[in-house]
Each structure stands twice: as structure tokens, then as C-alpha cells.
C-alpha positions as CSV (number, residue, x, y, z in Angstrom):
1,X,-95.6,-29.1,-108.9
2,X,-96.7,-26.5,-105.7
3,X,-100.3,-26.3,-105.8
4,X,-100.4,-23.2,-103.2
5,X,-103.6,-20.8,-103.1
6,X,-103.2,-17.8,-101.4
7,X,-106.2,-15.9,-100.5
8,X,-105.8,-12.3,-98.9
9,X,-106.7,-12.1,-94.9
10,X,-110.7,-10.6,-94.5
11,X,-109.8,-7.4,-93.4
12,X,-112.4,-5.5,-91.2
13,X,-114.2,-2.2,-92.3
14,X,-111.8,-0.4,-90.3
15,X,-109.0,-1.3,-92.1
16,X,-107.6,0.6,-95.4
17,X,-108.1,-1.8,-98.2
18,X,-105.7,-0.4,-100.1
19,X,-102.9,0.3,-97.6
20,X,-103.3,-3.2,-96.4
21,X,-104.0,-5.0,-99.5
22,X,-100.6,-6.7,-99.9
23,X,-100.3,-7.6,-95.7
24,X,-101.0,-11.2,-94.9
25,X,-102.5,-14.3,-96.9
26,X,-104.8,-17.4,-96.2
27,X,-102.8,-20.3,-97.1
28,X,-104.5,-23.5,-99.2
29,X,-103.7,-26.7,-100.0
30,X,-100.0,-26.5,-98.3
31,X,-100.1,-28.6,-94.8
32,X,-97.7,-26.5,-92.5
33,X,-96.9,-29.4,-90.0
34,X,-96.0,-31.8,-93.6
35,X,-94.5,-30.1,-96.4
36,X,-92.1,-30.8,-99.3
37,X,-88.6,-28.8,-99.6
38,X,-90.8,-26.7,-102.8
39,X,-93.6,-26.1,-100.8
40,X,-91.4,-24.6,-98.2
41,X,-89.7,-22.4,-100.7
42,X,-93.5,-21.2,-101.9
43,X,-94.1,-20.2,-98.3
44,X,-91.1,-18.8,-97.7
45,X,-91.4,-16.2,-100.5
46,X,-94.9,-15.4,-99.5
47,X,-94.2,-14.8,-95.6
48,X,-91.7,-12.3,-96.9
49,X,-93.6,-10.8,-99.4
50,X,-97.3,-10.4,-97.5
51,X,-95.9,-10.4,-93.9
52,X,-98.4,-12.9,-92.5
53,X,-99.6,-16.2,-93.5
54,X,-103.0,-17.6,-91.7
55,X,-103.6,-21.4,-92.0
56,X,-107.3,-22.2,-90.8
57,X,-108.3,-25.6,-88.8
58,X,-105.0,-26.8,-88.7
59,X,-103.9,-30.3,-86.4
60,X,-100.6,-29.3,-85.3
61,X,-98.3,-31.2,-82.6
62,X,-95.6,-28.3,-81.1
63,X,-93.3,-30.7,-82.6
64,X,-94.3,-29.6,-85.8
65,X,-94.1,-26.1,-85.0
66,X,-91.0,-26.4,-84.1
67,X,-89.6,-27.1,-87.4
68,X,-91.8,-25.3,-89.2
69,X,-90.1,-22.1,-87.6
70,X,-86.8,-23.9,-87.7
71,X,-87.2,-23.7,-91.4
72,X,-87.2,-20.3,-91.7
73,X,-84.0,-20.3,-90.0
74,X,-82.2,-23.7,-90.3
75,X,-79.5,-23.4,-87.9
76,X,-81.1,-21.6,-85.0
77,X,-81.8,-23.6,-81.9
78,X,-82.8,-21.5,-78.7
79,X,-86.2,-20.1,-78.2
80,X,-86.2,-15.9,-79.0
81,X,-85.6,-15.3,-75.0
82,X,-83.5,-18.1,-74.5
83,X,-83.8,-21.2,-73.2
84,X,-83.3,-20.6,-69.8
85,X,-85.4,-17.6,-69.8
86,X,-87.2,-16.6,-66.4
87,X,-90.5,-14.8,-65.8
88,X,-91.5,-13.1,-62.7
89,X,-90.6,-11.9,-59.9
90,X,-89.9,-8.7,-57.9
91,X,-86.9,-7.9,-60.8
92,X,-88.2,-9.7,-63.3
93,X,-90.3,-9.0,-66.5
94,X,-93.5,-6.9,-66.2
95,X,-95.4,-9.9,-68.8
96,X,-96.9,-12.7,-68.6
97,X,-95.9,-16.1,-67.1
98,X,-94.9,-18.6,-70.1
99,X,-94.2,-22.1,-70.0
100,X,-92.4,-23.7,-72.2
101,X,-93.4,-27.4,-73.5
102,X,-91.0,-29.9,-71.9
103,X,-90.7,-32.4,-74.9
104,X,-89.9,-28.7,-77.2
105,X,-88.5,-25.9,-75.1
106,X,-88.7,-24.2,-78.5
107,X,-92.4,-24.0,-78.0
108,X,-94.1,-22.0,-75.0
109,X,-97.6,-22.3,-73.7
110,X,-99.4,-19.1,-73.4
111,X,-102.6,-18.3,-72.6
112,X,-105.2,-17.4,-69.8
113,X,-107.0,-19.6,-67.2
114,X,-105.7,-22.7,-65.4
115,X,-104.6,-25.5,-67.9
116,X,-104.1,-29.2,-66.5
117,X,-102.4,-32.2,-68.0
118,X,-101.2,-30.1,-71.5
119,X,-98.2,-31.2,-73.4
120,X,-96.3,-32.5,-70.2
121,X,-97.6,-29.8,-68.0
122,X,-99.6,-31.3,-65.0
123,X,-100.8,-27.8,-64.3
124,X,-100.5,-24.3,-65.6
125,X,-101.7,-21.2,-64.1
126,X,-101.8,-19.0,-67.3
127,X,-102.7,-15.0,-67.3
128,X,-103.6,-13.0,-70.2
129,X,-101.3,-10.0,-70.6
130,X,-103.8,-6.8,-68.8
131,X,-103.1,-3.2,-69.5
132,X,-103.9,-2.9,-66.3
133,X,-101.0,-4.1,-64.5
134,X,-98.9,-2.0,-67.6
135,X,-100.3,1.4,-68.7
136,X,-99.7,4.3,-66.1
137,X,-103.7,5.3,-66.4
138,X,-105.6,2.2,-66.9
139,X,-108.7,1.7,-67.9
140,X,-111.8,1.5,-65.3
141,X,-113.6,-0.9,-64.2
142,X,-117.0,0.3,-65.3
143,X,-115.2,1.4,-68.9
144,X,-114.0,-2.6,-69.1
145,X,-117.1,-3.5,-68.2
146,X,-118.8,-1.9,-71.0
147,X,-116.2,-3.2,-73.6
148,X,-113.3,-1.3,-73.7
149,X,-109.9,-2.5,-74.1
150,X,-106.5,-1.4,-74.8
151,X,-103.4,-2.4,-76.9
152,X,-100.9,-3.8,-74.4
153,X,-98.0,-3.5,-75.7
154,X,-96.5,-2.8,-79.3
155,X,-93.3,-4.5,-80.1
156,X,-91.6,-7.1,-82.3
157,X,-90.2,-10.9,-80.4
158,X,-87.0,-10.0,-79.5
159,X,-84.8,-10.0,-76.0
160,X,-82.7,-7.2,-77.3
161,X,-80.2,-8.5,-75.1
162,X,-77.8,-11.4,-76.1
163,X,-80.0,-12.9,-78.4
164,X,-81.0,-11.4,-81.6
165,X,-84.2,-11.2,-83.4
166,X,-86.4,-14.0,-84.3
167,X,-87.0,-14.0,-87.9
168,X,-90.0,-15.6,-87.7
169,X,-92.3,-16.3,-85.1
170,X,-95.9,-19.0,-84.8
171,X,-98.6,-18.8,-83.0
172,X,-101.3,-21.6,-83.0
173,X,-104.6,-21.2,-81.0
174,X,-105.3,-24.8,-79.4
175,X,-108.0,-23.3,-77.2
176,X,-109.8,-20.4,-78.1
177,X,-112.5,-18.8,-76.0
178,X,-115.2,-16.6,-77.9
179,X,-117.2,-13.6,-76.8
180,X,-118.7,-10.1,-77.2
181,X,-116.1,-7.9,-79.1
182,X,-114.3,-5.0,-77.6
183,X,-113.1,-1.2,-78.5
184,X,-109.6,-0.5,-78.1
185,X,-109.4,2.7,-76.8
186,X,-106.0,5.2,-78.1
187,X,-107.4,7.4,-75.3
188,X,-103.9,9.3,-76.7
189,X,-106.1,12.9,-77.5
190,X,-106.9,12.2,-81.1
191,X,-110.2,10.1,-80.3
192,X,-109.1,7.3,-82.3
193,X,-111.2,3.9,-81.6
194,X,-110.6,0.5,-83.1
195,X,-113.5,-2.6,-83.2
196,X,-111.9,-5.7,-81.9
197,X,-112.7,-9.6,-81.4
198,X,-112.3,-10.4,-78.3
199,X,-108.3,-11.5,-77.5
200,X,-107.2,-10.3,-80.6
201,X,-103.7,-10.3,-81.6
202,X,-103.4,-6.9,-83.6
203,X,-100.6,-6.6,-86.5
204,X,-99.5,-3.8,-88.0
205,X,-96.9,-4.1,-91.2
206,X,-93.7,-2.0,-90.5
207,X,-92.9,-1.4,-94.4
208,X,-96.6,0.8,-94.0
209,X,-95.4,2.2,-90.6
210,X,-92.5,3.9,-92.9
211,X,-94.2,4.6,-96.1
212,X,-96.7,6.2,-94.1
213,X,-94.4,8.9,-92.1
214,X,-93.5,12.5,-93.7
215,X,-90.3,13.0,-95.5
216,X,-88.6,14.9,-92.7
217,X,-89.2,11.2,-90.4
218,X,-88.1,9.0,-93.3
219,X,-85.0,10.7,-93.3
220,X,-84.8,10.1,-89.5
221,X,-85.5,6.3,-89.6
222,X,-83.1,6.1,-92.3
223,X,-80.3,7.3,-90.7
224,X,-81.0,6.1,-87.2
225,X,-80.2,3.6,-84.8
226,X,-81.6,2.8,-81.3
227,X,-79.6,1.2,-78.6
228,X,-81.6,-1.1,-76.2
229,X,-81.3,-1.5,-72.4
230,X,-79.6,-4.7,-71.1
231,X,-82.4,-7.0,-69.9
232,X,-84.5,-4.7,-70.7
233,X,-87.7,-6.1,-69.8
234,X,-86.5,-6.2,-66.5
235,X,-85.4,-2.8,-66.5
236,X,-88.7,-1.1,-67.5
237,X,-90.7,-3.4,-64.8
238,X,-91.1,-0.9,-62.5
239,X,-91.8,1.9,-65.1
240,X,-95.4,2.0,-66.9
241,X,-96.5,2.1,-70.2
242,X,-98.1,5.4,-73.0
243,X,-102.3,4.7,-73.3
244,X,-101.6,3.5,-76.7
245,X,-98.6,0.8,-75.7
246,X,-95.8,2.0,-77.7
247,X,-94.2,3.6,-75.4
248,X,-93.3,4.1,-71.8
249,X,-93.8,7.5,-70.2
250,X,-90.9,9.6,-68.6
251,X,-91.0,9.2,-65.0
252,X,-87.4,8.1,-64.0
253,X,-88.9,4.8,-62.5
254,X,-86.5,2.4,-64.9
255,X,-83.9,-0.2,-62.5
256,X,-80.7,1.4,-62.5
257,X,-78.6,-0.4,-64.6
258,X,-76.3,-1.5,-61.7
259,X,-79.5,-2.9,-59.9
260,X,-80.1,-5.2,-62.8
261,X,-78.7,-9.1,-63.3
262,X,-75.3,-9.0,-63.8
263,X,-74.6,-7.6,-67.9
264,X,-72.2,-7.6,-70.3
265,X,-71.4,-4.5,-72.9
266,X,-70.7,-6.9,-75.6
267,X,-74.2,-8.1,-75.4
268,X,-76.2,-4.9,-75.9
269,X,-77.8,-4.2,-78.8
270,X,-77.8,-1.5,-81.3
271,X,-80.2,-1.9,-84.4
272,X,-81.3,0.3,-87.0
273,X,-84.6,1.8,-86.6
274,X,-85.4,0.2,-90.5
275,X,-84.9,-3.5,-91.1
276,X,-84.1,-4.5,-94.7
277,X,-86.4,-7.4,-96.2
278,X,-84.6,-10.2,-97.6
279,X,-86.5,-10.9,-99.8
280,X,-88.1,-7.6,-101.1
281,X,-85.4,-5.0,-100.6
282,X,-88.5,-3.2,-98.8
283,X,-87.6,-1.4,-95.4
284,X,-89.8,-2.2,-92.3
285,X,-89.8,0.5,-89.2
286,X,-89.2,-2.5,-86.1
287,X,-88.3,-0.2,-83.0
288,X,-89.1,-1.1,-79.7
289,X,-90.2,1.9,-77.7
290,X,-90.3,0.6,-74.2
291,X,-87.1,-0.7,-74.0
292,X,-85.4,1.8,-75.8
293,X,-82.3,4.0,-74.4
294,X,-80.8,5.6,-76.3
295,X,-80.9,6.9,-80.7
296,X,-78.3,7.8,-83.1
297,X,-78.9,9.5,-86.0
298,X,-76.2,10.2,-88.7
299,X,-75.6,12.9,-90.4
300,X,-77.4,13.9,-94.0
301,X,-75.5,12.7,-96.7
302,X,-73.6,15.0,-99.0
303,X,-75.2,16.9,-101.2
304,X,-79.0,16.4,-99.7
305,X,-81.2,18.9,-99.4
306,X,-81.2,20.4,-95.9
307,X,-84.3,22.6,-96.0
308,X,-86.6,21.4,-93.6
309,X,-84.5,18.0,-92.7
310,X,-84.4,17.2,-88.4
311,X,-81.2,16.8,-87.4
312,X,-79.4,17.5,-90.6
313,X,-75.7,17.3,-88.7
314,X,-76.5,14.3,-86.7
315,X,-77.3,13.3,-83.0
316,X,-76.9,11.4,-80.0
317,X,-79.8,11.3,-78.0
318,X,-79.4,10.3,-74.4
319,X,-82.3,11.6,-72.4
320,X,-85.3,9.4,-72.3
321,X,-88.0,12.1,-72.6
322,X,-86.6,12.9,-75.8
323,X,-85.8,9.6,-77.0
324,X,-89.1,8.4,-76.8
325,X,-90.7,11.1,-77.9
326,X,-89.0,11.0,-81.0
327,X,-89.4,6.9,-81.6
328,X,-93.5,8.0,-80.5
329,X,-93.2,10.3,-83.7
330,X,-92.1,7.7,-86.0
331,X,-94.0,4.9,-84.7
332,X,-97.5,6.5,-83.9
333,X,-99.0,7.1,-87.6
334,X,-98.8,3.6,-88.2
335,X,-101.1,2.5,-85.4
336,X,-103.9,4.3,-86.9
337,X,-107.1,2.2,-86.8
338,X,-106.9,2.2,-90.5
339,X,-103.6,0.3,-90.4
340,X,-104.3,-2.2,-88.3
341,X,-105.4,-6.2,-89.0
342,X,-106.9,-7.3,-85.6
343,X,-106.6,-11.1,-86.0
344,X,-110.4,-13.2,-85.5
345,X,-108.8,-15.7,-83.4
346,X,-110.4,-19.0,-84.0
347,X,-109.5,-23.0,-82.7
348,X,-106.3,-24.4,-85.0
349,X,-105.7,-21.1,-86.2
350,X,-101.8,-20.8,-87.4
351,X,-100.8,-17.3,-87.4
352,X,-96.8,-17.3,-88.8
353,X,-95.7,-14.0,-89.4
354,X,-92.3,-12.0,-90.1
355,X,-91.1,-11.0,-87.0
356,X,-88.5,-8.4,-88.3
357,X,-91.1,-6.9,-90.9
358,X,-94.5,-6.7,-88.5
359,X,-95.3,-5.3,-85.4
360,X,-98.2,-6.7,-82.9
361,X,-99.7,-6.4,-80.0
362,X,-101.6,-8.3,-77.3
363,X,-105.2,-6.9,-76.7
364,X,-108.3,-7.5,-74.5
365,X,-109.0,-9.0,-71.2
366,X,-110.9,-12.5,-70.9
367,X,-112.8,-13.1,-67.5
368,X,-111.7,-15.7,-64.9
369,X,-113.3,-18.7,-66.4
370,X,-112.7,-18.5,-69.7
371,X,-109.4,-20.8,-70.7
372,X,-107.7,-19.7,-73.4
373,X,-104.4,-22.0,-74.9
374,X,-101.9,-20.8,-77.1
375,X,-98.7,-22.2,-78.6
376,X,-95.7,-19.5,-79.4
377,X,-92.9,-20.5,-81.2
378,X,-89.8,-18.5,-82.2
379,X,-86.5,-18.8,-82.2
380,X,-83.2,-16.5,-81.6
381,X,-81.7,-16.2,-84.9
382,X,-78.0,-16.3,-85.2
383,X,-77.5,-13.0,-87.4
384,X,-79.1,-9.5,-87.1
385,X,-81.6,-7.8,-89.1
386,X,-80.1,-5.6,-92.1
387,X,-80.3,-2.5,-92.1
388,X,-80.6,0.3,-95.5
389,X,-77.6,0.3,-97.6
390,X,-75.8,3.4,-99.3
391,X,-78.8,3.5,-101.9
392,X,-81.6,3.2,-99.4
393,X,-79.7,6.3,-97.8
394,X,-79.4,8.2,-101.1
395,X,-83.2,7.7,-101.9
396,X,-84.7,8.5,-98.5
397,X,-82.4,10.8,-96.2
């Protein structure tokens, strides 16, 4: 008998308790490092139903974290970006340098500050991702001194070239510095702000992102697919992001394809905008706006009402400005302050999330002398996410 207890995660006062009522659960009475097949079956069902599972005060080795993630996709083996991922350098990713745990390369060391003698790593100099290095119009020193911050980059964990998107990500807080809360500024003309704990990971539910859209954009999403750049993180490296972290400014600064590392057309990914939950059957909006290069929208099915519809005859968008404007319209409603769960990290917190149903962003900034140590694990899947089926298209188009 499985003695699983699921409690609602503690939502901040900024969150809408109705729209986020089924988003996230704290797990009691199951050890994520030592579970039975029956317990895992209950965990798997809960993850796909609630999107996020939180375990408090967990002692978890890198080996146990890897085995937990692998249980959700037993045939997967490689880290989500590949076992030979290299970050940093002139034409590499704009994102933070990470280090693989030597004994378990599917688990990554991430965080901030200088970490010594950790899990076989003699020394690692880590840098918490800063919007100052990625946004076109960053906050000033004076703004940051008053506690203002930004969403760094909204995304799902995925290479989006060569390796298929992982099903699950697990984040484990080994050392979590505490400090004064901060306030995320959207700075997009809406006046939106969100109070957040220091160093939070902000989560939003892909299903809620879809449900929030008006009908005409639901129709676009259910008919839409996105083509991503080859080596997308190298491609976007010279460009800079919008103030919300959803997409890039259209300035033509992306690295030309012929200057990228060698790439193959067969490894370029074209993925549906909506990914279907394998347990609930619900549709989740999962789009990487910073990595997108083209959008394909199918025509409306025969017999569908055309009045008020966008792209009723279908379209193929190749202009980056148009691509980004459309994806922004689809994503921005879903990151409203009331729809975000900003996790308040404590030491030994383990957060496991459905990577094909949740979007997330790094947030905040640490002082130079604050040391943060996290272990992250996800595995490149062997299959692609399923998109909408014929019934979904009939219902939503």
C-alpha cells in the first residue's frame, strides 16, 4: 500500500489560488532517493497531474537524483543537452557555465560563487545567470540596489537541436543562501511587478498559459508549429532579450547559420506549440521564444467558422520580427504575476517538474560572497512530445 500524501504548495499572495489551485504539490511519506515501484507509479501520476512535486528536507545523492529522473524515462541516458556539452567562449551559449558531476555526468553542478571539493570537483567558479548579460535594456545599478530584478529567460529545459526535450527535470538545493526578497519588474509598459524570494525559480503552468488565451490565439496555437535554430544557444549568443525574458529583440544580431558549428538539417527541430500531457490529455503551451526562427500554421479545418480567425488559410512566417511578435502574444498572458509560482528555496529542497508541461525562469541576483550550490538533472528523451490530435484541433481551431 502506498502511503502518499500530497499537499498544496504554498502559493504567495500574488498568485491566483483558483487558476493555480491544481499546480504543484508537496509530497509526504515517500523518499525520492529510495522508492518502491508502487510508490513511483503514484509519483509519476502526480507529476503529470500537478506539474511540480516538492520534497522538503531531503538527503539526496547525485546517484539517487539521476535514478529518480531516469525512472520517468527508463531508456533515456544522456543529459538533456548532451554528455559533451560545452558552455562559454566567443560563439558558445550566452548562458551560465555548468559542471557535470564526474561520477554522474547526467547531474550538473549549478549555482553561484566558488565551490571547493564538491562531489569530485576540486574547484568550480559558478555564476548565477544575470539579466545584465542577456537583456537589451538591463536594470541600472541603482534599481538593483533597491531590490529590483528580472526574469532571466523563460524556457523549458531542451537543447532544441539534436537532442529531444527531456520529460522531467529535478533541481536539488544543496546550499541555499538567504537574503532580502526582490521585486521582478516586467518593464514592458504594463506596470506589472512580482515580489519574489531571493534566487527564486519562477514556474508557470503550460496548460494555464494555453487556457488563458483568447479563442483566436488558441486556434493559432493548436494549428501551429515552431522551427528552432540549429545550435540555438550559439545562434542567439550575440542577440539580446526583451525585458520579460520571453524572446529576443529583433535587431538582426543572431549568428549567421554559416558561422555556426557544423550542423545537419536532419537534427533541426520543428515542434508543435502545444504539447499533449501523456496522462491527463491536456494541452500545454511550450514554446522557446528566444530560439525560434520560423512558424508554421496550418489552415483552419473544413467547416470551421472563419470570422475573426487569425491565419484562416494558414501561413509560414520567416521574418524574425513577425515570428517573435506572434510568440510573444501567445506567451505573455501566461506570465502575468497572478499565474506564477516563485519557489522559495530552502536547503535540501527537491523540486521535480514536468518539463514538457511547465515553463520556468531563473530570477534574481546574488552578491559576490554568496555561495549557492544546486544539482540539476534531466535526460534527453528518445521520443518527441506529442502535439494536438485531430479531436484537439477540431475543438480548439
